[in-house]
Steps between C-alpha positions, in 0.01 A plus 500: 500500500828600672456775761744668750478800725771771510511740794587850380369850543618599150236685287377351171688778314827419687463129418414568140826697458694194611346268245695443173390725220540231240328304360217692652334613827145602580330665799123475544301674771146414576247516779449159657256355753436726799594796274873451586747575220678197349809533278624230269860510373611279217846478339686262266189349330530152354384635162378834382324642201575827327256601231518781246259551216407171338757274657696428820784302656479250784830489690611242752692556826746220412555647152336487163232700315200393295301718259126527540227627263187394696471722807241302693672174432833650618341608822350156556839346426664729752265386775544133400877539530447508880453205729125451517465373869394846623283566799423837649540564875159675494239597252626779279865448590775453245595139435758553236453599138539808279571855614564805282356764273261494203497813283200673351613434142448124528165612368653468154520124545130460563338752258583658162575854617696802375850539644633843405685636803864465601605324819579712809732258675700181438276281717357205303132432446528216748772409748387207718705245703411146617604495870570175677622675818404830658488703820187620692482793746175562690470811705283308747811304590776764560862385510424181300548393142391178339698323225290258287594276214314248290757220533683341794850360502869603530482760222210679669673484842803668337280764338333574833832537669616750241174698519512501883841656488369770256207577734721517803748729328231749385580850607349844466344620168662824374307820556278629221690782312342825611526834317482856610269580209224276364579271210321630190239260359403564147222337308527354150186700420444878528188584706328627185575168328360304788178708501469457120539125529220487757279700258596261215388201709170669588451562126558131430248414773246729343559333164432157661856370457567439870325545837815560714871532439774493766745778410831577671807716495861421597712711732880490475727614786872471572575246770827309579426238765500123544159361400455345854570837662231656285260213575553529873457877494168484327389194699557693827305805381244347265418151631294294253342153526659364185863615449812359358841559346641320192845575353629403161851629412520870550115550507254437782133523577398622843122452540267614780150403383165529669335271243493123468451379141466119541478303822470124449458228764442165338208558266385818685575827319468861612575825321456837664489800262544848632323794329460836662762679703500811719787653699493469885510787745692512833188647660270202603177685432612611153640153430174333583313756281728412203437122552121569498534710192674225313261230617206711372664605167279390216784542257744278693235240576411475131868475408544215747186319382634493143825333609320257727294388201815463291671289769182288537525430118869427520466252788206347318737374230667257743260474802209264549162637380302648782805519740585870446374741766546863581565573864538819713429721197637853512646483853748755625861391563749746639872528434741753665437773247181406318158335532396247240169349373536125480299194400572123528411260217536126586458176311608140472725361227354245264644151540817465302575873506792655697648837597677519158166471317367768734789728427461465123124561528524817711831669404542788545266601779188689399537765763811636325377463139136592463196364321468347253852384591648438151386840365606675817853355468523625145400851615761487777763407240388794285502769774778392732850568359700228678461129561362441852754222568433343839260783598145357515642152456546289814745383760435202714512121537348181351519205733557130436198428715264720297524794733584821313513875561548751223452870554434790257838675471378851568676733750822360343851642440728390224865570589769514231782715382495742789128576464166394646192467287161531659159476328164649602164489323141399524189384320342750260117482445252727326452703827867554553617856551853535343627724779370262763654198326835681478484578872409139583806371305712727722332389823576141413875558484519756776598254771770339292649830389503644850676187625759550227544865587367610156288785383311519173626755252254615245 
């Protein structure tokens, strides 16, 4: 592996702005060893896949396009297009491979499901690049960037020199566009319609159709700003362990997720569903009381248990028999504006299985569908009025060395056409109170909307 250091105090956002927009650039934020924040920046992928509906296109940096009709085969081919002599600097680090977004509606490739609703943005179902060179910034090493590439030689030396100039030229990021009055955020569902949908789900549960359904609403607000300006604004005010920014044409996904979907190291697999959320308080005593309330909530613990069972079953399709374990069940994890109830489910892949088999077996994540998963997705399609797009899909990386990190794309913002789109929702079970569920959907987007200077208009 080719590796060079670049001395620069430029922020990840400033460097990202310097990177060429085409044929693609990606920013990934994640918490690394020692809890320091690591940022990966990729641009000009060697090949990239754009998938819509039942087919896609694989495009090459040097020119040329191939059609694709087998999604998993196309992803494998994308990874194989890279030099395979990859070695990570440390366990869990990125050693080259795929970075990008996977949309919720890839579900239609893996199951026979209804598809009634119109799209809400121009973002494709999948937009993933195969990166043979990338930049790394670790907050534990201020003033230093690392350029890495899979191949050595004159061409890589030239690429490094060009990237170093871009990093050294990085300047200030423009200020976020403030307003004297809040931006109005309007839902695609009237409050009464949201409450009625929750009641409809509870009716289906009573009839034995489902046990749980994740239901959401989408808020639309006016916002004219560069995607990286929006990303940096929210990152500063709403830091999350699994964030990222992916742009495609005039549309972008800014994601600030607390939830990891799939974490793969060799044959070791971990998924970490979140179920149960309560808003935080600035008063430490009240904040602790709320965390205890969530931890002891029978309703939220039951909701989480259903999804843990679902994810155990999904992992069981590709993991070794007897290898799946549940760890740290129903523990509290705290974000800046909310407390979550979280569980880890781990396993080991069967010999001959890889991350792409795992993706096909588990897509989309159970925490954002419900149980049973297939029926829950049909109910979502019936009651939600728009395609989810990248929301509740994933953003992340799949490494050449078998190390992969894919989040659940919640706490996400789709930017296009002078507007921002923000979703909020939650799992509905038989004990759900419609008013409480509506309030929880608001709590989950509160931090994002406040960062964007927005206020919900009923």
